[in-house]
ROKOLRO-358486 format. One record per residue (C-alpha): residue number from 1; x, y, z; residue in one letter. Coordinates in nm, 3 decimals, always signed. Layout:
<nodes>
<node><resi>NUM</resi><u>X</u><v>Y</v><w>Z</w><resn>a</resn></node>
...
</nodes>
This chain:
<nodes>
<node><resi>1</resi><u>+1.467</u><v>-0.298</v><w>-0.859</w><resn>x</resn></node>
<node><resi>2</resi><u>+1.416</u><v>-0.262</v><w>-0.485</w><resn>x</resn></node>
<node><resi>3</resi><u>+1.282</u><v>+0.014</v><w>-0.269</w><resn>x</resn></node>
<node><resi>4</resi><u>+1.335</u><v>+0.086</v><w>+0.096</w><resn>x</resn></node>
<node><resi>5</resi><u>+1.007</u><v>+0.110</v><w>+0.280</w><resn>x</resn></node>
<node><resi>6</resi><u>+1.001</u><v>+0.301</v><w>+0.604</w><resn>x</resn></node>
<node><resi>7</resi><u>+0.751</u><v>+0.207</v><w>+0.873</w><resn>x</resn></node>
<node><resi>8</resi><u>+0.768</u><v>+0.549</v><w>+1.025</w><resn>x</resn></node>
<node><resi>9</resi><u>+0.494</u><v>+0.801</v><w>+1.077</w><resn>x</resn></node>
<node><resi>10</resi><u>+0.654</u><v>+1.117</v><w>+1.206</w><resn>x</resn></node>
<node><resi>11</resi><u>+0.787</u><v>+1.063</v><w>+1.550</w><resn>x</resn></node>
<node><resi>12</resi><u>+0.756</u><v>+0.685</v><w>+1.545</w><resn>x</resn></node>
<node><resi>13</resi><u>+1.043</u><v>+0.443</v><w>+1.537</w><resn>x</resn></node>
<node><resi>14</resi><u>+1.200</u><v>+0.378</v><w>+1.200</w><resn>x</resn></node>
<node><resi>15</resi><u>+1.202</u><v>+0.015</v><w>+1.100</w><resn>x</resn></node>
<node><resi>16</resi><u>+1.314</u><v>-0.014</v><w>+0.740</w><resn>x</resn></node>
<node><resi>17</resi><u>+1.335</u><v>-0.304</v><w>+0.506</w><resn>x</resn></node>
<node><resi>18</resi><u>+1.414</u><v>-0.358</v><w>+0.143</w><resn>x</resn></node>
<node><resi>19</resi><u>+1.130</u><v>-0.513</v><w>-0.047</w><resn>x</resn></node>
<node><resi>20</resi><u>+1.079</u><v>-0.580</v><w>-0.417</w><resn>x</resn></node>
<node><resi>21</resi><u>+0.916</u><v>-0.274</v><w>-0.561</w><resn>x</resn></node>
<node><resi>22</resi><u>+0.604</u><v>-0.267</v><w>-0.767</w><resn>x</resn></node>
<node><resi>23</resi><u>+0.625</u><v>-0.052</v><w>-1.076</w><resn>x</resn></node>
<node><resi>24</resi><u>+0.636</u><v>+0.303</v><w>-0.950</w><resn>x</resn></node>
<node><resi>25</resi><u>+0.656</u><v>+0.637</v><w>-1.115</w><resn>x</resn></node>
<node><resi>26</resi><u>+0.971</u><v>+0.835</v><w>-1.048</w><resn>x</resn></node>
<node><resi>27</resi><u>+0.936</u><v>+1.078</v><w>-0.765</w><resn>x</resn></node>
<node><resi>28</resi><u>+0.825</u><v>+1.425</v><w>-0.865</w><resn>x</resn></node>
<node><resi>29</resi><u>+1.098</u><v>+1.680</v><w>-0.917</w><resn>x</resn></node>
<node><resi>30</resi><u>+1.164</u><v>+1.861</v><w>-0.593</w><resn>x</resn></node>
<node><resi>31</resi><u>+1.386</u><v>+1.877</v><w>-0.295</w><resn>x</resn></node>
<node><resi>32</resi><u>+1.193</u><v>+1.658</v><w>-0.056</w><resn>x</resn></node>
<node><resi>33</resi><u>+0.899</u><v>+1.897</v><w>-0.062</w><resn>x</resn></node>
<node><resi>34</resi><u>+0.600</u><v>+1.816</v><w>-0.279</w><resn>x</resn></node>
<node><resi>35</resi><u>+0.264</u><v>+1.979</v><w>-0.325</w><resn>x</resn></node>
<node><resi>36</resi><u>-0.054</u><v>+1.781</v><w>-0.287</w><resn>x</resn></node>
<node><resi>37</resi><u>-0.093</u><v>+1.792</v><w>-0.667</w><resn>x</resn></node>
<node><resi>38</resi><u>+0.254</u><v>+1.644</v><w>-0.719</w><resn>x</resn></node>
<node><resi>39</resi><u>+0.184</u><v>+1.371</v><w>-0.465</w><resn>x</resn></node>
<node><resi>40</resi><u>-0.153</u><v>+1.298</v><w>-0.624</w><resn>x</resn></node>
<node><resi>41</resi><u>+0.014</u><v>+1.266</v><w>-0.964</w><resn>x</resn></node>
<node><resi>42</resi><u>+0.288</u><v>+1.045</v><w>-0.824</w><resn>x</resn></node>
<node><resi>43</resi><u>+0.065</u><v>+0.813</v><w>-0.622</w><resn>x</resn></node>
<node><resi>44</resi><u>-0.250</u><v>+0.808</v><w>-0.829</w><resn>x</resn></node>
<node><resi>45</resi><u>-0.447</u><v>+0.911</v><w>-0.522</w><resn>x</resn></node>
<node><resi>46</resi><u>-0.671</u><v>+1.214</v><w>-0.549</w><resn>x</resn></node>
<node><resi>47</resi><u>-0.603</u><v>+1.526</v><w>-0.348</w><resn>x</resn></node>
<node><resi>48</resi><u>-0.936</u><v>+1.457</v><w>-0.175</w><resn>x</resn></node>
<node><resi>49</resi><u>-0.814</u><v>+1.112</v><w>-0.069</w><resn>x</resn></node>
<node><resi>50</resi><u>-0.484</u><v>+1.254</v><w>+0.059</w><resn>x</resn></node>
<node><resi>51</resi><u>-0.671</u><v>+1.511</v><w>+0.268</w><resn>x</resn></node>
<node><resi>52</resi><u>-0.904</u><v>+1.238</v><w>+0.397</w><resn>x</resn></node>
<node><resi>53</resi><u>-0.606</u><v>+1.018</v><w>+0.494</w><resn>x</resn></node>
<node><resi>54</resi><u>-0.470</u><v>+1.309</v><w>+0.694</w><resn>x</resn></node>
<node><resi>55</resi><u>-0.807</u><v>+1.383</v><w>+0.855</w><resn>x</resn></node>
<node><resi>56</resi><u>-0.864</u><v>+1.022</v><w>+0.974</w><resn>x</resn></node>
<node><resi>57</resi><u>-0.511</u><v>+0.983</v><w>+1.110</w><resn>x</resn></node>
<node><resi>58</resi><u>-0.383</u><v>+0.748</v><w>+0.841</w><resn>x</resn></node>
<node><resi>59</resi><u>-0.142</u><v>+1.008</v><w>+0.711</w><resn>x</resn></node>
<node><resi>60</resi><u>+0.083</u><v>+1.157</v><w>+0.976</w><resn>x</resn></node>
<node><resi>61</resi><u>+0.099</u><v>+1.529</v><w>+1.028</w><resn>x</resn></node>
<node><resi>62</resi><u>+0.190</u><v>+1.687</v><w>+0.697</w><resn>x</resn></node>
<node><resi>63</resi><u>+0.405</u><v>+1.999</v><w>+0.709</w><resn>x</resn></node>
<node><resi>64</resi><u>+0.261</u><v>+2.321</v><w>+0.574</w><resn>x</resn></node>
<node><resi>65</resi><u>+0.407</u><v>+2.634</v><w>+0.426</w><resn>x</resn></node>
<node><resi>66</resi><u>+0.356</u><v>+2.972</v><w>+0.592</w><resn>x</resn></node>
<node><resi>67</resi><u>+0.047</u><v>+3.010</v><w>+0.371</w><resn>x</resn></node>
<node><resi>68</resi><u>-0.099</u><v>+2.676</v><w>+0.485</w><resn>x</resn></node>
<node><resi>69</resi><u>-0.020</u><v>+2.475</v><w>+0.171</w><resn>x</resn></node>
<node><resi>70</resi><u>+0.063</u><v>+2.112</v><w>+0.243</w><resn>x</resn></node>
<node><resi>71</resi><u>+0.422</u><v>+2.008</v><w>+0.173</w><resn>x</resn></node>
<node><resi>72</resi><u>+0.483</u><v>+1.636</v><w>+0.156</w><resn>x</resn></node>
<node><resi>73</resi><u>+0.827</u><v>+1.480</v><w>+0.203</w><resn>x</resn></node>
<node><resi>74</resi><u>+0.997</u><v>+1.167</v><w>+0.074</w><resn>x</resn></node>
<node><resi>75</resi><u>+0.909</u><v>+1.007</v><w>+0.409</w><resn>x</resn></node>
<node><resi>76</resi><u>+0.543</u><v>+1.084</v><w>+0.338</w><resn>x</resn></node>
<node><resi>77</resi><u>+0.575</u><v>+0.922</v><w>-0.005</w><resn>x</resn></node>
<node><resi>78</resi><u>+0.732</u><v>+0.613</v><w>+0.156</w><resn>x</resn></node>
<node><resi>79</resi><u>+0.443</u><v>+0.598</v><w>+0.402</w><resn>x</resn></node>
<node><resi>80</resi><u>+0.187</u><v>+0.634</v><w>+0.121</w><resn>x</resn></node>
<node><resi>81</resi><u>+0.360</u><v>+0.350</v><w>-0.064</w><resn>x</resn></node>
<node><resi>82</resi><u>+0.319</u><v>+0.126</v><w>+0.239</w><resn>x</resn></node>
<node><resi>83</resi><u>-0.045</u><v>+0.231</v><w>+0.281</w><resn>x</resn></node>
<node><resi>84</resi><u>-0.105</u><v>+0.153</v><w>-0.086</w><resn>x</resn></node>
<node><resi>85</resi><u>+0.043</u><v>-0.192</v><w>-0.041</w><resn>x</resn></node>
<node><resi>86</resi><u>-0.173</u><v>-0.255</v><w>+0.265</w><resn>x</resn></node>
<node><resi>87</resi><u>-0.480</u><v>-0.141</v><w>+0.071</w><resn>x</resn></node>
<node><resi>88</resi><u>-0.385</u><v>-0.374</v><w>-0.214</w><resn>x</resn></node>
<node><resi>89</resi><u>-0.385</u><v>-0.666</v><w>+0.030</w><resn>x</resn></node>
<node><resi>90</resi><u>-0.732</u><v>-0.574</v><w>+0.149</w><resn>x</resn></node>
<node><resi>91</resi><u>-0.642</u><v>-0.437</v><w>+0.491</w><resn>x</resn></node>
<node><resi>92</resi><u>-0.932</u><v>-0.239</v><w>+0.631</w><resn>x</resn></node>
<node><resi>93</resi><u>-0.898</u><v>+0.136</v><w>+0.675</w><resn>x</resn></node>
<node><resi>94</resi><u>-0.961</u><v>+0.088</v><w>+1.047</w><resn>x</resn></node>
<node><resi>95</resi><u>-0.668</u><v>-0.154</v><w>+1.072</w><resn>x</resn></node>
<node><resi>96</resi><u>-0.444</u><v>+0.078</v><w>+0.871</w><resn>x</resn></node>
<node><resi>97</resi><u>-0.533</u><v>+0.369</v><w>+1.100</w><resn>x</resn></node>
<node><resi>98</resi><u>-0.467</u><v>+0.147</v><w>+1.403</w><resn>x</resn></node>
<node><resi>99</resi><u>-0.129</u><v>+0.051</v><w>+1.257</w><resn>x</resn></node>
<node><resi>100</resi><u>-0.044</u><v>+0.418</v><w>+1.197</w><resn>x</resn></node>
<node><resi>101</resi><u>-0.137</u><v>+0.499</v><w>+1.557</w><resn>x</resn></node>
<node><resi>102</resi><u>+0.086</u><v>+0.218</v><w>+1.682</w><resn>x</resn></node>
<node><resi>103</resi><u>+0.379</u><v>+0.337</v><w>+1.471</w><resn>x</resn></node>
<node><resi>104</resi><u>+0.340</u><v>+0.691</v><w>+1.605</w><resn>x</resn></node>
<node><resi>105</resi><u>+0.323</u><v>+0.556</v><w>+1.962</w><resn>x</resn></node>
<node><resi>106</resi><u>+0.680</u><v>+0.429</v><w>+1.935</w><resn>x</resn></node>
<node><resi>107</resi><u>+0.891</u><v>+0.132</v><w>+2.039</w><resn>x</resn></node>
<node><resi>108</resi><u>+0.655</u><v>+0.001</v><w>+2.304</w><resn>x</resn></node>
<node><resi>109</resi><u>+0.411</u><v>-0.101</v><w>+2.030</w><resn>x</resn></node>
<node><resi>110</resi><u>+0.647</u><v>-0.314</v><w>+1.820</w><resn>x</resn></node>
<node><resi>111</resi><u>+0.494</u><v>-0.641</v><w>+1.941</w><resn>x</resn></node>
<node><resi>112</resi><u>+0.141</u><v>-0.516</v><w>+1.875</w><resn>x</resn></node>
<node><resi>113</resi><u>+0.239</u><v>-0.400</v><w>+1.525</w><resn>x</resn></node>
<node><resi>114</resi><u>+0.395</u><v>-0.738</v><w>+1.455</w><resn>x</resn></node>
<node><resi>115</resi><u>+0.080</u><v>-0.913</v><w>+1.575</w><resn>x</resn></node>
<node><resi>116</resi><u>-0.144</u><v>-0.695</v><w>+1.358</w><resn>x</resn></node>
<node><resi>117</resi><u>+0.068</u><v>-0.752</v><w>+1.047</w><resn>x</resn></node>
<node><resi>118</resi><u>+0.109</u><v>-1.124</v><w>+1.116</w><resn>x</resn></node>
<node><resi>119</resi><u>-0.267</u><v>-1.172</v><w>+1.143</w><resn>x</resn></node>
<node><resi>120</resi><u>-0.317</u><v>-0.975</v><w>+0.825</w><resn>x</resn></node>
<node><resi>121</resi><u>-0.050</u><v>-1.178</v><w>+0.645</w><resn>x</resn></node>
<node><resi>122</resi><u>-0.239</u><v>-1.497</v><w>+0.733</w><resn>x</resn></node>
<node><resi>123</resi><u>-0.557</u><v>-1.349</v><w>+0.588</w><resn>x</resn></node>
<node><resi>124</resi><u>-0.368</u><v>-1.255</v><w>+0.270</w><resn>x</resn></node>
<node><resi>125</resi><u>-0.225</u><v>-1.606</v><w>+0.243</w><resn>x</resn></node>
<node><resi>126</resi><u>-0.572</u><v>-1.756</v><w>+0.283</w><resn>x</resn></node>
<node><resi>127</resi><u>-0.711</u><v>-1.532</v><w>+0.010</w><resn>x</resn></node>
<node><resi>128</resi><u>-0.417</u><v>-1.614</v><w>-0.219</w><resn>x</resn></node>
<node><resi>129</resi><u>-0.491</u><v>-1.985</v><w>-0.172</w><resn>x</resn></node>
<node><resi>130</resi><u>-0.857</u><v>-1.923</v><w>-0.257</w><resn>x</resn></node>
<node><resi>131</resi><u>-0.756</u><v>-1.732</v><w>-0.569</w><resn>x</resn></node>
<node><resi>132</resi><u>-0.514</u><v>-2.007</v><w>-0.674</w><resn>x</resn></node>
<node><resi>133</resi><u>-0.792</u><v>-2.263</v><w>-0.637</w><resn>x</resn></node>
<node><resi>134</resi><u>-1.023</u><v>-2.045</v><w>-0.843</w><resn>x</resn></node>
<node><resi>135</resi><u>-0.751</u><v>-2.001</v><w>-1.105</w><resn>x</resn></node>
<node><resi>136</resi><u>-0.718</u><v>-2.379</v><w>-1.134</w><resn>x</resn></node>
<node><resi>137</resi><u>-1.094</u><v>-2.405</v><w>-1.200</w><resn>x</resn></node>
<node><resi>138</resi><u>-1.071</u><v>-2.131</v><w>-1.465</w><resn>x</resn></node>
<node><resi>139</resi><u>-0.773</u><v>-2.302</v><w>-1.629</w><resn>x</resn></node>
<node><resi>140</resi><u>-0.964</u><v>-2.631</v><w>-1.635</w><resn>x</resn></node>
<node><resi>141</resi><u>-1.269</u><v>-2.470</v><w>-1.797</w><resn>x</resn></node>
<node><resi>142</resi><u>-1.057</u><v>-2.283</v><w>-2.052</w><resn>x</resn></node>
<node><resi>143</resi><u>-0.878</u><v>-2.607</v><w>-2.143</w><resn>x</resn></node>
<node><resi>144</resi><u>-1.216</u><v>-2.781</v><w>-2.191</w><resn>x</resn></node>
<node><resi>145</resi><u>-1.336</u><v>-2.506</v><w>-2.425</w><resn>x</resn></node>
<node><resi>146</resi><u>-1.006</u><v>-2.499</v><w>-2.615</w><resn>x</resn></node>
<node><resi>147</resi><u>-1.022</u><v>-2.877</v><w>-2.661</w><resn>x</resn></node>
<node><resi>148</resi><u>-1.384</u><v>-2.852</v><w>-2.781</w><resn>x</resn></node>
<node><resi>149</resi><u>-1.293</u><v>-2.572</v><w>-3.023</w><resn>x</resn></node>
<node><resi>150</resi><u>-0.997</u><v>-2.768</v><w>-3.165</w><resn>x</resn></node>
<node><resi>151</resi><u>-1.214</u><v>-3.080</v><w>-3.203</w><resn>x</resn></node>
<node><resi>152</resi><u>-1.479</u><v>-2.885</v><w>-3.395</w><resn>x</resn></node>
<node><resi>153</resi><u>-1.212</u><v>-2.731</v><w>-3.621</w><resn>x</resn></node>
<node><resi>154</resi><u>-1.093</u><v>-3.080</v><w>-3.721</w><resn>x</resn></node>
<node><resi>155</resi><u>-1.435</u><v>-3.176</v><w>-3.848</w><resn>x</resn></node>
</nodes>
């Protein structure tokens, strides 16, 4: 299964790509308008976190009803998916906010966005290599214990 991820934050330039999706819940029922509770249930983020994302500039302007209730769109859900992926890779909140600002600033920031993501990708690759090395040590230790257990069972 694949999902199209949009690098757009209301008013910014859309740069889309198809990436393998992580397991996701189906979108809430609706017609491209979701309450904060529906979005919280869909994303696993709390309503408090969604409000905080909006307050710090990580979440673009969220539309509101005439009574002031937030109404999220499919574009907002796409953006939150990207933010979740960046969080999963360990990107700092400050860097995510900076990225969101660059996206909103438009085409003139494409090179700066690329640079930010490229530097972050290198950090992710370095951490993956560290984890792979650690996994090899764990595998070695587990094999030692399994061999010792099998040897003692033969006695």
